[in-house]
Structure formats: structure tokens, C-alpha cells
C-alpha positions as CSV (number, residue, x, y, z in Angstrom):
1,M,-0.1,0.2,0.0
2,D,2.8,2.5,0.6
3,N,4.2,1.9,-2.7
4,L,1.1,2.8,-4.4
5,F,0.6,6.0,-2.5
6,G,4.1,6.8,-3.2
7,R,3.8,6.2,-7.1
8,K,0.7,8.6,-6.7
9,Y,2.8,11.4,-5.2
10,V,5.2,11.0,-8.2
11,I,2.5,11.0,-10.6
12,Q,1.1,14.0,-9.4
13,G,4.3,15.9,-9.1
14,L,5.2,15.0,-12.5
15,F,1.6,16.4,-13.7
16,I,2.3,19.7,-11.5
17,A,5.8,20.2,-13.0
18,I,4.9,19.8,-16.6
19,A,2.0,22.4,-15.7
20,L,4.2,24.7,-14.1
21,I,6.5,24.4,-17.4
22,L,3.6,25.2,-19.6
23,L,2.4,27.9,-17.7
24,G,5.9,29.5,-17.0
25,T,6.3,29.3,-21.2
26,L,2.8,31.0,-21.7
27,F,3.7,33.6,-19.5
28,Y,7.1,34.3,-21.4
29,V,5.4,34.1,-24.8
30,Q,2.8,36.7,-23.9
31,V,4.5,39.1,-21.3
32,A,8.2,38.5,-21.0
33,T,9.1,38.7,-24.9
34,D,7.8,40.3,-28.0
35,K,9.2,37.9,-30.2
36,Y,6.3,35.8,-31.0
37,F,4.1,38.8,-30.9
38,I,5.7,40.1,-33.7
39,S,5.3,36.6,-35.4
40,A,1.6,36.5,-34.7
41,E,0.9,40.2,-36.0
42,S,3.0,39.9,-39.1
43,N,-0.1,40.7,-41.0
44,V,0.4,44.2,-39.6
45,L,4.1,44.4,-39.5
46,R,6.4,44.4,-42.6
47,K,10.0,44.0,-42.6
48,I,11.2,47.2,-44.6
49,Y,14.9,46.8,-45.7
50,T,16.8,49.7,-45.6
51,F,19.3,50.3,-48.5
52,P,22.8,51.4,-47.8
53,A,24.1,54.2,-49.7
54,R,27.1,52.9,-51.9
55,G,30.4,54.5,-51.0
56,V,31.3,57.7,-52.7
57,I,34.4,57.7,-55.3
58,F,36.5,60.7,-55.5
59,D,39.3,61.8,-57.7
60,R,42.7,62.0,-56.0
61,N,41.8,65.6,-54.9
62,E,38.6,64.2,-53.4
63,K,36.4,65.8,-55.8
64,P,33.4,63.5,-56.2
65,L,33.4,61.2,-59.2
66,A,30.0,59.0,-58.1
67,Q,27.8,60.2,-55.7
68,N,24.4,58.7,-54.5
69,E,20.8,60.6,-55.1
70,A,17.5,58.9,-53.3
71,V,14.8,57.1,-55.5
72,Y,12.0,55.0,-54.3
73,D,10.7,51.5,-55.1
74,L,7.3,50.8,-55.1
75,M,6.8,47.2,-53.5
76,V,3.8,45.0,-53.5
77,I,2.8,41.9,-51.3
78,P,0.3,40.4,-54.1
79,N,-1.6,38.4,-51.3
80,Q,-2.6,41.5,-49.8
81,V,-4.2,43.4,-52.5
82,K,-7.3,44.2,-52.8
83,H,-9.8,45.8,-55.2
84,F,-8.5,49.7,-56.4
85,D,-8.5,51.6,-58.9
86,T,-5.9,50.5,-61.0
87,V,-5.9,53.3,-63.6
88,A,-5.1,55.9,-60.5
89,L,-2.1,54.1,-59.7
90,C,-0.7,53.7,-63.6
91,R,-1.4,57.6,-64.0
92,M,0.8,58.5,-60.7
93,I,3.8,56.3,-61.4
94,D,3.1,56.8,-65.3
95,I,2.9,53.2,-66.5
96,D,0.3,51.6,-68.8
97,M,-2.1,48.7,-68.0
98,K,-0.1,46.4,-69.9
99,R,3.3,47.2,-67.8
100,F,1.0,46.8,-64.7
101,K,0.0,43.4,-65.4
102,R,3.0,42.5,-66.4
103,N,4.5,43.6,-63.1
104,F,2.0,42.3,-60.8
105,N,2.3,38.8,-62.6
106,K,6.3,38.8,-62.0
107,A,5.8,39.8,-58.4
108,A,3.0,37.2,-57.9
109,S,5.2,34.5,-59.7
110,Q,8.1,35.5,-57.4
111,S,5.8,35.0,-54.0
112,R,2.3,36.0,-53.2
113,Y,3.4,36.3,-49.4
114,Q,6.8,38.3,-49.4
115,P,7.4,41.6,-51.1
116,S,8.8,42.1,-54.5
117,I,9.6,45.5,-56.6
118,F,6.5,46.4,-58.5
119,E,7.9,49.4,-60.3
120,R,11.6,50.6,-59.5
121,Q,13.4,53.8,-59.2
122,L,10.5,56.5,-58.8
123,S,11.7,59.9,-58.5
124,V,11.3,62.0,-55.4
125,Q,8.2,64.2,-57.1
126,V,6.5,60.7,-58.0
127,Y,7.0,59.2,-54.3
128,A,5.7,62.7,-52.9
129,T,2.3,62.3,-54.7
130,L,2.1,58.5,-54.2
131,S,2.8,58.7,-50.4
132,E,-0.3,60.8,-49.9
133,R,-2.6,58.3,-51.6
134,L,-0.9,55.4,-50.6
135,S,-3.7,54.0,-48.4
136,R,-5.8,53.7,-51.6
137,F,-3.6,50.8,-52.9
138,P,-3.8,48.0,-50.3
139,G,-0.7,45.7,-50.6
140,F,1.5,48.3,-51.9
141,F,4.0,50.3,-50.1
142,V,7.3,52.3,-50.9
143,Q,10.8,51.5,-50.2
144,S,13.7,53.8,-50.5
145,R,17.3,53.5,-51.8
146,T,19.9,55.3,-53.5
147,I,21.2,55.1,-57.0
148,R,24.5,56.7,-58.6
149,H,25.0,60.1,-60.1
150,Y,28.0,61.0,-61.9
151,P,28.5,65.0,-61.4
152,D,31.1,65.4,-64.1
153,S,29.8,62.6,-66.7
154,V,33.7,61.4,-67.1
155,A,35.8,58.0,-66.6
156,A,32.9,55.9,-67.6
157,H,35.2,52.8,-68.3
158,F,36.8,53.3,-64.7
159,L,33.6,53.6,-62.8
160,G,31.6,51.1,-64.6
161,Y,28.2,50.7,-63.7
162,I,25.7,49.2,-61.6
163,K,22.7,46.6,-62.3
164,E,20.0,44.6,-60.7
165,V,21.4,41.6,-59.8
166,S,21.0,38.2,-61.8
167,S,19.9,34.9,-60.3
168,L,23.6,33.8,-60.5
169,D,24.5,36.6,-58.4
170,I,22.0,36.1,-56.0
171,Q,23.4,32.2,-55.8
172,N,26.9,33.2,-55.5
173,S,26.3,35.8,-52.9
174,E,26.0,33.4,-49.8
175,G,22.5,34.8,-49.0
176,Y,23.6,38.6,-48.9
177,Y,21.8,39.7,-52.4
178,R,18.0,39.3,-52.6
179,S,16.1,39.8,-55.9
180,G,15.5,43.6,-56.8
181,D,19.4,44.4,-55.2
182,Y,21.8,46.0,-57.5
183,I,25.6,45.1,-57.9
184,G,28.5,46.5,-59.9
185,K,28.6,44.7,-62.9
186,S,31.9,46.7,-64.4
187,G,34.8,49.0,-63.5
188,V,35.5,49.5,-60.2
189,E,32.3,49.4,-59.0
190,K,32.6,45.7,-59.9
191,S,35.8,45.2,-58.6
192,Y,35.3,46.9,-55.1
193,E,31.7,45.9,-54.9
194,T,32.1,44.6,-51.5
195,L,33.4,47.5,-49.9
196,L,31.2,49.9,-52.1
197,R,27.7,48.1,-51.1
198,G,27.7,48.6,-47.7
199,E,25.2,46.6,-45.1
200,R,21.6,46.4,-45.5
201,G,19.2,47.6,-42.7
202,V,16.0,46.3,-41.4
203,V,12.9,48.3,-40.4
204,N,10.0,46.6,-38.5
205,M,7.2,49.0,-39.5
206,M,3.8,48.6,-38.1
207,Y,0.7,49.3,-40.7
208,D,-2.7,49.9,-39.9
209,A,-6.1,48.5,-41.5
210,R,-6.0,51.0,-44.2
211,N,-2.3,50.5,-45.2
212,V,-0.9,53.4,-43.4
213,P,2.6,53.0,-41.8
214,K,2.3,54.2,-38.1
215,G,6.1,54.0,-37.5
216,S,8.5,51.4,-36.4
217,Y,7.7,48.5,-33.9
218,A,8.6,49.1,-30.0
219,E,10.1,52.4,-31.2
220,G,12.9,50.5,-33.1
221,R,14.5,48.3,-30.7
222,F,14.1,45.3,-33.0
223,D,15.6,47.3,-36.3
224,T,19.2,47.3,-37.5
225,A,20.4,50.2,-39.2
226,A,21.9,50.4,-42.7
227,V,25.7,50.9,-42.7
228,S,26.9,52.9,-45.5
229,G,29.9,51.5,-48.0
230,D,33.3,52.4,-47.8
231,R,34.5,55.7,-49.8
232,L,37.2,55.1,-52.4
233,I,39.8,58.0,-53.2
234,S,40.7,57.0,-56.7
235,S,44.2,57.7,-58.2
236,L,42.8,59.8,-61.2
237,D,43.1,63.4,-61.7
238,L,39.6,64.9,-62.7
239,K,41.1,67.9,-64.8
240,L,43.5,65.3,-66.8
241,Q,40.5,62.8,-67.0
242,K,38.7,65.5,-68.4
243,L,41.2,67.2,-70.8
244,G,42.1,63.6,-72.3
245,E,38.3,62.7,-72.9
246,E,38.0,66.1,-74.8
247,L,41.3,65.7,-77.0
248,M,40.1,61.9,-77.9
249,R,36.5,63.0,-78.8
250,N,35.4,61.8,-82.1
251,K,38.6,59.5,-82.2
252,V,39.4,55.7,-81.2
253,G,42.0,54.8,-78.8
254,S,43.5,55.3,-75.4
255,I,45.5,57.6,-73.2
256,V,46.8,56.1,-69.8
257,A,49.3,58.2,-67.6
258,I,51.1,56.8,-64.2
259,E,52.7,58.5,-61.6
260,P,55.9,56.3,-61.8
261,G,56.9,56.6,-58.2
262,S,53.5,55.3,-56.9
263,G,52.1,53.3,-59.6
264,E,48.8,55.6,-59.6
265,I,47.0,56.0,-62.7
266,L,46.4,59.6,-63.3
267,A,44.4,59.4,-66.4
268,F,42.4,56.5,-68.2
269,I,41.0,57.1,-71.1
270,S,39.1,54.7,-73.5
271,S,37.7,56.5,-76.3
272,P,34.7,56.2,-77.6
273,S,33.4,56.8,-74.1
274,Y,29.8,57.2,-72.8
275,D,28.1,59.5,-70.3
276,P,28.0,57.4,-67.2
277,N,24.4,58.8,-66.3
278,L,23.2,56.7,-69.2
279,M,23.6,54.0,-67.2
280,V,21.4,55.0,-64.3
281,G,17.7,55.0,-63.9
282,R,14.7,53.5,-65.4
283,N,15.9,53.8,-69.1
284,Q,19.2,52.1,-68.3
285,G,18.1,49.4,-70.7
286,N,17.3,51.3,-73.4
287,N,20.5,53.2,-73.2
288,Y,22.5,50.4,-73.1
289,M,21.2,48.8,-76.1
290,E,21.7,52.1,-78.0
291,L,25.4,52.1,-77.1
292,L,26.0,48.7,-78.2
293,K,24.8,49.7,-81.6
294,D,28.2,52.0,-81.9
295,P,30.4,50.1,-84.4
296,N,33.5,51.6,-82.5
297,R,32.6,49.5,-79.6
298,V,31.8,52.1,-76.7
299,F,32.0,49.4,-74.1
300,N,35.3,48.3,-74.6
301,I,38.0,49.2,-72.2
302,R,40.8,50.1,-74.7
303,P,43.5,50.9,-72.0
304,I,43.2,47.1,-70.9
305,Q,41.7,45.0,-73.5
306,G,43.0,46.9,-76.7
307,Y,45.8,45.0,-78.7
308,Y,48.3,47.3,-80.2
309,S,51.8,46.6,-81.9
310,P,53.9,48.7,-79.6
311,G,56.0,49.5,-82.7
312,S,58.9,52.0,-82.1
313,A,57.7,52.4,-78.8
314,F,59.2,49.0,-78.0
315,K,63.1,49.9,-79.1
316,P,64.0,51.3,-75.8
317,L,63.1,48.2,-73.9
318,D,65.1,46.0,-76.4
319,A,68.3,48.2,-75.9
320,L,68.0,48.1,-72.2
321,I,68.1,44.3,-72.4
322,G,71.1,44.6,-75.0
323,L,72.9,46.6,-72.6
324,Q,72.2,44.5,-69.6
325,E,73.4,41.3,-71.5
326,G,76.5,43.3,-72.9
327,V,75.8,42.9,-76.3
328,I,76.2,46.5,-77.0
329,D,77.3,49.4,-75.0
330,P,76.3,53.3,-75.3
331,N,79.0,53.8,-78.2
332,T,78.4,50.5,-80.3
333,T,77.9,51.7,-83.8
334,F,76.0,50.2,-86.6
335,N,75.8,51.0,-90.4
336,C,72.2,52.1,-91.4
337,P,71.9,51.9,-95.5
338,G,68.2,52.7,-94.8
339,Y,67.4,48.7,-94.4
340,F,68.3,45.8,-92.7
341,R,68.3,42.5,-94.2
342,V,68.8,39.0,-93.0
343,G,68.4,35.8,-94.9
344,N,65.1,36.7,-97.4
345,H,63.6,39.4,-94.8
346,T,64.1,42.8,-95.3
347,V,63.0,45.5,-92.6
348,K,62.9,49.2,-94.2
349,C,63.9,52.1,-92.1
350,E,62.8,55.6,-92.5
351,H,66.0,57.2,-93.2
352,V,69.5,56.4,-94.4
353,D,71.4,57.1,-91.1
354,G,74.7,55.9,-91.8
355,N,76.9,54.9,-89.0
356,I,75.0,55.4,-85.8
357,A,75.2,54.7,-82.0
358,L,72.7,53.9,-79.5
359,R,71.7,57.6,-78.5
360,K,70.9,59.0,-82.1
361,G,69.5,55.5,-83.0
362,L,66.7,55.8,-80.2
363,A,66.3,59.6,-81.4
364,R,65.9,58.8,-84.8
365,S,64.0,55.6,-84.3
366,C,66.4,53.7,-86.6
367,N,65.1,50.5,-87.1
368,T,68.2,49.0,-88.5
369,Y,70.0,49.7,-85.1
370,A,67.1,47.9,-83.6
371,C,67.4,44.9,-85.7
372,Y,71.3,44.5,-85.2
373,V,70.7,44.6,-81.2
374,F,67.9,41.7,-81.5
375,Q,70.3,39.8,-83.7
376,K,73.1,40.4,-81.4
377,L,71.0,39.0,-78.6
378,L,69.8,36.1,-80.2
379,M,73.2,35.1,-81.8
380,Q,75.2,34.8,-78.1
381,R,77.4,32.2,-77.9
382,K,76.3,31.2,-74.4
383,Y,73.4,29.9,-75.6
384,A,72.5,26.3,-77.5
385,N,70.8,27.6,-80.2
386,Q,68.6,30.8,-81.3
387,R,65.4,29.3,-79.9
388,V,66.9,28.9,-76.3
389,A,68.1,32.2,-77.0
390,Y,64.9,33.5,-78.0
391,D,63.0,32.2,-74.9
392,D,65.3,33.7,-72.8
393,W,64.9,36.8,-74.5
394,Q,61.1,36.8,-74.3
395,K,61.0,35.9,-70.4
396,K,63.2,39.0,-70.4
397,V,60.7,41.0,-71.9
398,R,57.9,39.7,-69.9
399,K,59.5,41.1,-66.7
400,F,58.5,44.6,-68.2
401,G,54.9,43.6,-68.1
402,L,54.7,42.4,-72.1
403,G,52.5,39.5,-72.3
404,E,51.3,39.4,-68.8
405,K,48.7,40.8,-67.0
406,L,49.8,43.8,-64.5
407,G,47.1,43.2,-62.1
408,I,45.1,46.4,-62.3
409,D,42.4,46.8,-60.0
410,L,39.9,46.6,-62.7
411,P,38.1,43.4,-64.1
412,S,38.6,42.0,-67.4
413,E,42.4,42.5,-68.0
414,R,44.0,40.9,-71.1
415,N,47.5,39.5,-71.0
416,G,48.8,41.2,-74.3
417,R,50.8,38.8,-76.9
418,L,54.1,37.7,-76.6
419,Y,54.8,33.7,-78.0
420,D,57.5,31.7,-76.6
421,A,60.0,29.3,-78.7
422,A,57.3,26.3,-78.5
423,Y,54.8,28.3,-80.3
424,Y,57.6,29.3,-83.4
425,S,58.5,25.5,-83.3
426,G,55.1,24.6,-83.7
427,K,54.4,26.6,-86.4
428,Y,58.0,26.6,-88.4
429,S,59.1,23.2,-86.7
430,K,62.8,23.6,-85.9
431,Y,63.9,25.7,-89.1
432,W,63.7,29.1,-87.6
433,N,65.9,31.8,-86.2
434,H,66.1,35.4,-85.3
435,G,65.5,36.0,-89.1
436,T,62.2,34.6,-89.0
437,V,60.8,36.8,-86.0
438,I,63.0,39.9,-86.8
439,S,59.7,42.3,-86.7
440,L,60.0,41.5,-83.0
441,A,63.2,43.8,-83.2
442,I,60.7,46.9,-84.1
443,G,57.6,46.1,-81.9
444,Q,55.9,44.5,-84.8
445,G,55.1,41.2,-85.7
446,E,53.5,38.6,-83.4
447,M,53.5,41.3,-80.6
448,D,50.7,42.9,-78.9
449,A,50.5,45.4,-75.9
450,T,47.8,47.1,-74.0
451,P,48.0,50.9,-73.7
452,L,48.5,50.4,-69.9
453,Q,51.5,48.1,-70.7
454,M,53.1,50.7,-72.6
455,A,52.7,53.5,-70.1
456,N,54.1,51.1,-67.5
457,I,57.1,50.4,-69.4
458,M,57.8,54.0,-69.4
459,A,57.1,54.0,-65.7
460,I,59.9,51.7,-65.3
461,I,62.5,53.4,-67.6
462,A,61.5,56.7,-65.2
463,N,62.2,54.8,-62.0
464,R,65.5,53.5,-63.6
465,G,64.7,49.7,-63.3
466,Y,61.3,49.2,-61.2
467,Y,57.5,49.6,-61.1
468,I,54.8,49.8,-58.8
469,K,51.7,47.5,-59.7
470,P,49.6,50.2,-61.6
471,H,46.5,50.7,-59.7
472,L,43.4,53.2,-59.8
473,V,42.3,53.1,-56.4
474,K,45.0,54.9,-53.9
475,A,43.1,54.8,-50.5
476,I,40.1,53.3,-49.1
477,G,37.6,54.2,-46.1
478,K,37.5,56.8,-43.4
479,N,41.3,55.4,-42.5
480,N,42.7,55.8,-46.0
481,V,44.2,52.1,-46.2
482,I,46.5,51.4,-48.8
483,K,46.9,47.9,-50.4
484,K,50.5,46.3,-49.6
485,E,50.7,45.3,-53.1
486,Y,50.7,48.8,-54.1
487,V,53.9,49.9,-52.3
488,K,56.0,47.2,-53.5
489,K,58.9,47.6,-56.0
490,N,59.0,45.0,-58.6
491,Y,62.4,45.0,-60.4
492,V,63.1,44.2,-64.1
493,D,66.7,43.0,-63.4
494,V,68.4,45.6,-65.8
495,D,71.0,47.7,-63.9
496,A,70.2,51.2,-63.1
497,I,73.5,52.4,-65.1
498,H,72.2,51.2,-68.4
499,F,69.0,53.6,-68.1
500,E,70.8,56.8,-69.0
501,P,72.3,56.1,-72.3
502,V,68.6,55.0,-73.1
503,I,67.2,58.0,-71.6
504,D,69.6,59.9,-73.7
505,G,68.2,58.9,-76.8
506,M,64.7,59.6,-75.8
507,Q,65.4,62.9,-74.7
508,D,66.9,63.6,-78.0
509,A,63.6,62.4,-79.8
510,V,61.7,65.1,-78.0
511,N,64.4,68.0,-77.7
512,A,67.0,67.3,-80.5
513,P,66.4,69.1,-83.9
514,W,66.5,65.5,-85.8
515,G,64.2,63.8,-83.0
516,T,61.1,62.2,-84.3
517,A,58.9,63.6,-81.4
518,I,59.5,67.3,-81.4
519,Q,55.8,68.0,-81.1
520,S,55.8,66.8,-77.5
521,R,58.2,69.4,-76.2
522,I,57.3,71.4,-72.9
523,E,58.8,74.7,-72.2
524,G,60.7,74.5,-69.4
525,I,60.5,70.9,-68.9
526,I,62.7,67.9,-70.2
527,M,60.4,65.5,-71.8
528,C,61.9,62.1,-72.8
529,G,59.6,59.9,-75.1
530,K,59.4,57.8,-78.4
531,T,56.8,58.2,-81.0
532,G,55.4,55.1,-83.0
533,T,54.0,54.6,-86.1
534,V,52.1,51.5,-86.1
535,Q,51.2,49.5,-89.2
536,N,47.6,49.0,-90.0
537,P,46.5,46.7,-93.0
538,R,42.9,47.9,-92.7
539,G,43.7,51.4,-93.7
540,K,45.8,54.4,-92.0
541,N,48.6,53.8,-89.5
542,H,48.1,54.4,-85.7
543,S,49.6,57.3,-84.1
544,V,51.6,56.3,-81.0
545,F,53.6,58.1,-78.4
546,I,55.0,56.9,-75.2
547,G,57.3,58.9,-72.7
548,F,57.7,60.4,-69.2
549,A,58.7,64.1,-67.8
550,P,60.4,65.6,-66.3
551,R,63.8,63.5,-67.0
552,D,65.0,63.9,-63.5
553,N,62.4,62.9,-60.5
554,P,59.8,62.0,-63.0
555,K,56.3,62.8,-62.1
556,I,54.3,61.4,-65.0
557,A,54.8,58.4,-67.8
558,I,52.1,58.5,-70.5
559,A,51.3,56.3,-73.5
560,V,49.0,57.8,-76.0
561,I,47.5,55.6,-79.0
562,V,45.1,57.3,-81.9
563,E,43.8,55.0,-84.3
564,N,44.0,55.6,-87.9
565,A,45.6,59.1,-87.3
566,G,49.4,58.4,-89.3
567,Y,52.7,59.3,-87.8
568,G,53.1,59.5,-83.9
569,S,54.6,63.0,-84.1
570,T,51.2,64.3,-85.9
571,Y,48.5,63.4,-82.8
572,A,49.8,61.0,-80.2
573,A,52.7,63.2,-79.4
574,P,51.2,66.5,-79.0
575,M,48.1,65.1,-77.1
576,A,50.9,63.8,-74.5
577,S,52.3,66.9,-74.2
578,Y,49.2,68.8,-73.4
579,I,48.2,66.1,-70.5
580,A,52.0,66.1,-69.0
581,E,52.0,70.2,-69.0
582,Q,48.7,70.3,-67.5
583,Y,49.7,68.1,-64.6
584,L,53.0,69.1,-63.8
585,K,52.3,72.9,-64.2
586,G,48.6,72.9,-63.2
587,T,47.5,74.8,-66.4
588,L,48.3,75.3,-70.0
589,P,50.0,78.1,-71.6
590,K,47.9,80.7,-73.7
591,N,50.0,80.1,-77.0
592,K,48.7,76.5,-77.2
593,L,45.0,77.0,-76.3
594,A,44.2,77.4,-80.0
595,Q,46.3,74.1,-81.1
596,I,44.4,72.1,-78.2
597,E,41.1,73.4,-79.3
598,W,41.9,72.2,-83.0
599,M,42.9,69.1,-81.8
600,K,39.8,68.4,-79.9
601,K,37.6,69.1,-82.9
602,Q,39.5,66.9,-85.2
603,V,37.4,63.8,-86.3
604,I,39.3,60.6,-86.9
605,L,37.2,57.5,-87.3
606,P,37.5,54.2,-89.0
607,A,35.4,54.0,-92.3
608,P,31.6,52.8,-91.4
609,P,31.2,49.0,-92.1
610,K,30.4,48.0,-95.6
611,P,27.0,45.8,-96.2
612,K,27.9,42.2,-96.9
613,V,26.5,41.5,-100.2
614,K,26.0,37.9,-100.9
615,P,27.4,36.5,-104.3
616,K,25.5,34.9,-106.6
617,A,26.2,31.1,-107.2
618,K,27.9,30.5,-110.2
619,L,28.3,27.0,-111.8
620,T,31.9,27.0,-113.3
621,D,35.0,25.0,-113.1
622,S,36.4,27.1,-110.3
623,A,33.1,26.2,-107.9
624,A,35.1,23.0,-107.6
625,K,38.0,24.7,-105.9
626,P,38.9,24.7,-102.2
627,A,37.5,27.8,-100.7
628,V,40.2,30.1,-98.9
629,T,38.9,32.1,-96.0
630,T,40.5,35.0,-94.7
631,Q,39.8,36.9,-91.3
632,D,37.4,40.2,-91.7
633,H,38.1,42.9,-89.4
634,P,34.9,43.6,-87.8
635,A,34.7,47.6,-88.5
636,T,35.8,47.3,-92.5
637,N,35.0,43.7,-93.6
638,Q,38.5,43.8,-95.0
639,P,40.3,40.5,-95.3
640,I,43.4,41.0,-93.2
641,S,46.3,38.5,-92.5
642,K,47.2,39.4,-88.9
643,P,44.9,41.7,-86.4
644,I,47.0,44.4,-85.1
645,I,44.5,45.5,-83.0
646,Q,42.4,43.1,-81.1
647,L,39.4,44.1,-78.8
648,T,37.0,42.0,-76.5
649,P,33.5,41.8,-78.1
């Protein structure tokens, strides 16, 4: 009997304990916490996401290049929508009924219970009108966000643009992005996306039965504030960027200017360009499609994607390797009869220079001298054969940044083009030597560089043997953080002593009476440079200039390429001098203003593409012959044997 009574008390105790736990839980849910209240009352509470302002992008002098302005997205929860005057809503937000139905069906297909964007980026004026009447449209509410504004409408290729996230963006974001969010799609907006975007916030907004917001629940205790993105201080000089874009208007090509001592890019011009404000707002898609129609490929980022034979601009680099290897010295003399011949290959020279040494050879841009240097490099006895010598040579060239990405802080940089010995062995079997590839001596043949790579070579020569990785952002955030890779010196393994005779030749190219780059002279400043006239089988040659200034303690290195503009001295050289003088002196002299305005007005564009005419089929004996295919240039549809310029689509 005692055991029976004992069990009775144990069972009663268990029931009492369970009852106490249930009562305690009920008290916690109803009194001690608001968590479950919020869940239960979700029909009158909405999570309103607050979007952070993207980080502002400045030029090197902290003048804004990219700012933010407020816009408003009209949101909808399809399950909460009741009968209302759809025509009135359409009038307020300036859409038709067809668009209304499409937007609503899209939102309903995403979720009938979660908010979706119904109409994006309403202006402040539309928002003011709509907010007064929002109670008439159950299930709809407004969510604020910011979009980009570019006050000076420059540097489009540097800045890039932002766009609504794709399903792949959402999938790869580890839960950060939601449908309707925006993400950097190109330029610095893409490469610094995680810093620029900031952190999204949440407001638990209470609404009454009339769909009127009553304020944040519990005075905002459960809300989280949005955190603005980090600001970026770019390396660009706004004045230089504007001047460069004006000079390149109605022309195709690129200008890149670098501060040699820091690797900071001062000007980054790709032409043709576009107003970055066209890629913002409700007409972004239409504007994008219109820009795509430009036959000169507006969206190509030519400074890092354009492929150009460096031409004579390559000669100083090869001379440096010759000096380092000891195959020449500053006094080594070769005879120039107006050409260089090896085997059955002949390279013509612009002049008959007679006996000529390094300094004048560079100043006169002597092809013959450059070919002799290349020949001596590949015929050194220390190599087993010329193929081994060539491989060693091309590895030395790569140290200057040719044929390799420089690692600029922008997406979509290309390598350039420089082949190793295995490529030529595959093409010519083992029967090739320096004569087969002699065009490389003068920067032609199977060699292409980007304008950034050309400017970087000038920075290396200006620094007497090293470069800092070129970059477009010099400081990040409030603390002006600088990435470690942007202070590291990258040496090219050429002794500093060898740079002076090469620089002597580049100085004479600009300042001596016989120089080829006298159009780039700057009064009171010693500019050192090199012109290039790059052959173009599709039309007029390309005008090229590379250089730096001043000679001592250089502040700017520059590369200018103007397609189809002829001699380097005609367009590229004077453009480079205007950019350099503006940067070094802070202003341009009055006696040059008329020349500059003339340059800005010049129109140098490739011929428009010719319509393709399908030939009529003819039944002749020749129809049985195998067809010979050629590569057509996309701008001219003319057959070419070697693409001098290759641009990404």
C-alpha cells in the first residue's frame, strides 16, 4: 500500500511540474518577450529593408566622381492586394495597364506572401504624390534606396556601372543579395563591390488596417541600421581625365598616364566613351542597347583590353636588354643604309643614317639599329641555339609587363601577346631563327601590348628599373587604407646604370633637332619620349607616343594611341605633351590653347562597315576549287593577314 501511495505522489508531482513549465512558457511568450507577438501580428508588421548608400568615389584631390541620389521602389505583397483604382495608380507612376499586369504577374510568380519590387526607381516628385494616396492601394508600399549620380559625366570605363542582380549573382552571394538588389557589373563598381555596397538594414514597420504606416515597432528596438559603403579615393586627376576625354572625342584609342613613383594611374581614357549617367535610372536598359549599336564598340575598355603592336615604342626596352646582356654599349655603332636584311627578310628604315650609335639610333627611331641589337641578343654563344636564346629573351621582355597581366584593380584585363619558342617551333618546326621573327625587334610582328602595358614600360624607365603595380584606387575608407601590393617595387633585372644612355636617346627624340617627337616638347621641362607609327593593314597607320617627364625625378609617364591617325608625331605626341604639361604646371599656356581646341575638334574615325553582299552562285570549274577563308576586320570587313588590334566584344 505504501508503494501505491508513493507512486501516486510521484505522478501528481510530474503533472504539477509539466503544468508549471507550460504556464511559464505561456507567460514568457505573452509577457516577457515580443518575439512571438511580432510573428503573430505579421499581418500588420512588415520588414522594410533599408538600403545603404554606396560608397562615394573621389578623384585624387577628393572631388566626387560618383555620388548617390535618392529614389523609391514601389513594392507589392500580392496576397494583400484588394480591389482598387488601377488606372489611378498607373497615372501616378506613369505606366500603362499592360506594364501594370506584367509587373504584378512577375511579383506574384516570385511570391504571393513576400514583398517584391513592382516599379523601381520612382523620382522624389512621384514619391511625394504617391505617399499621400498610398492608403488607397492595399498591398502596396514604398521602399527607399539610392542610385548613382556622376556629376562630371567622365571616366565611364573606370567607374563602370551597377545593375540589378541576376539569379547567378544571388546564388553566389552566400545569402547577401535578394531579388531587386543592385550589384557592380563593370569597372571599379565591380572590383570593389564588397566595399562599396555597405550593409543592408531592417525596419519593422507597423501598418494599420488602411495600409498607413504607423512607425517602427517598439520604437525601433528590433530594427538594424544600414551601414554605408566605404568611400574610395581614386588615383585619377579629374582635370587630366576631362582634358584627355576632350582630346580623344571623335577618335578611337586610349590615353593612360601613371605617376611612376607610386603606380597611381592619373588618367584612364578609353575612346569612344559615354556618359555614365546613361547607365542609371529606368531607361538604363534602352540606353545600354543604343550604346551597343556604336560600331566603334563603346564598352571596350581599351587601356586594358585593346591590343596594339607597340612599334617603335618597343625599341628602348630591347636596347636595355642589349645593354644588360653586354651585346652593345652606348658607343656601339652600326651602319644604316636605309634597311636591314637577314636571309630573305628585309626591314626598311625611314632614314639612311649611316654609322649610328645608341643615342642617335633611339632619337631617330632607326629600325636598322634595333634589328642589329635583336640579332646580337639571339646569336650569343652562351646559348645552345637561337631558339633557347629567344626563350630567354622573351622571358626578359615579360619582366617589363609585356605578355602578362599587370594586375590592375579592374576586371577584364588582358595579357597582351608575346609567344615563347615552343609556339614558333610548332609553327615553323625547328627551322627558324632570329631572321624569322625579326619584326619583333621593332615592336611589330607577333607582339601586341595594351596601352596600360606601354605606359608601365615608361614608368619602369622613369624609375630606372622598377615599377609599382599600376592601380586606380589609392585609398579605402575613412582610414585611407592602402593595399600592400601597391607599395611593393617590382624590379626588371636591368641595372640602373644602363637606363641613362637609353634616356639620353629618348630625351633627344623630343628635344634634338633630328628627333622624331619634337611635337611633344614642353617649355621649361625635359620630356623624354618615343613616337611610334604602327602599321595597320586595314587603313591608315596608328599614331603612338610613349614618354615621361621631367627627366629627373619624373612625375608622369604616359602612353597615347590614336587609331588611324598616321605618324606618332602628328596626334599622339602633342596630346601627350598637353596632358603632361597640365599635370606638371597645373595649367596650359595661352599660346597652346588654339592648338588644343583644334585637336579637340578633329574627327578621326574608321570607315563605317560596308554591307555584306551575298555573291550569286555560279556553276563554273572554279566552283570545285577549295575555298580560301580570310579573317575580316569587324569594322571594315576587309580581309587581313594579322590583326594588329584585337578588342574584346
